N, C-alpha and C positions, 0 to 999 in steps of 0.2 A: 492548496496545491496548484502551484503554477508551473512546476516543472515535475515531471515524471520520476526522476530519482531526487530527492531531498534529503540532504545527511549533513544538518546542522551539527551534530554531534562528530562528526568526522570518523564515522566508524567503517566506512568503505575503504579509505583510504585510495590506495593505487587500483582498488577495484571498479572506481565508478564507470570508466570506460566500458569495462565487460558488462555491468549492469546495465547502461544504455543501449548497448549490442544486444542483450537477452531481452529487454522491452521491446526493442525495434522490430525484433523476430517475432515476438508475439502478435503485435501490430500486424505485421505483413502477413504471418499465417492465417490469423483467425480474425482479424480485424477489431481487436480487442486493446484497451488501452490501459495498461497497468500502471498504476501509480504507487510508489513505494517513498517511505518516509523513514528516516534512521533516527532516532532521539536519544537521550541518556535516560529520560522517563517520562512515564504519563501523569505524573504528579498526582498519584493516587488515585486515579480513574481506571476504571476497568477498561482493560485494552480494546476491547472489541466496541464499547461505548466512544472510546476517544478516537477509535477509525472512524466509527459513524456519524460521530458530530463533526469530525475533520470532512471528511466526503462531503457531507450535506453543506457544511460551509464554503466547499471549493465547487460547488455544484456539478458533481460528477454524475454521469448518467448510466442509463441501462449498458453501454457499452464497456464502462470502466469498472475496474478492480483497484481496491487500495489496500495495501499491505503495510503495515504500522509495525516497528519494531523498535524496541527500548533495550537497551543496553547498559545495565549497570554494574560495573564492579565484574563480579564472575557470573551474575545472572542475567537473564533475559526474559523478556515476554513479547508477544506479539499477538495483534487482531488483525481484524481484516474487515473490509465492508463489500457487498456486493448488492447492487441492486435488485430489487424483488422481480422486476422485470429482464434481468439478466436473460441473452438471447439462447444462450446454448442450455440443452438439456443435460450434458454431460456434467455440468457443474451445478453444484446447490447454491441457492442464496442464503444469506444469513448475516443477520446483524447481531453480532454478540453483545 
């Protein structure tokens, strides 16, 4: 993940500016960096594992969150990654 919004499947369309604005607001309000990736498939990998592996390969840290969404046809899957040392007690950390 080099960009906070990555959409190689072109699923967001005209929604990319709004997504970037929401990510910037989260960073300004809470000091957290949300990364979101939208793909057409997780290639038969568990969504949580896909998100975890992507976060690790991207060197995301304890102030980062990763949301991964795969949309194929009429179905969608999502996974997320949050570092075990995530700073805010209102969030729960989980690598599914």
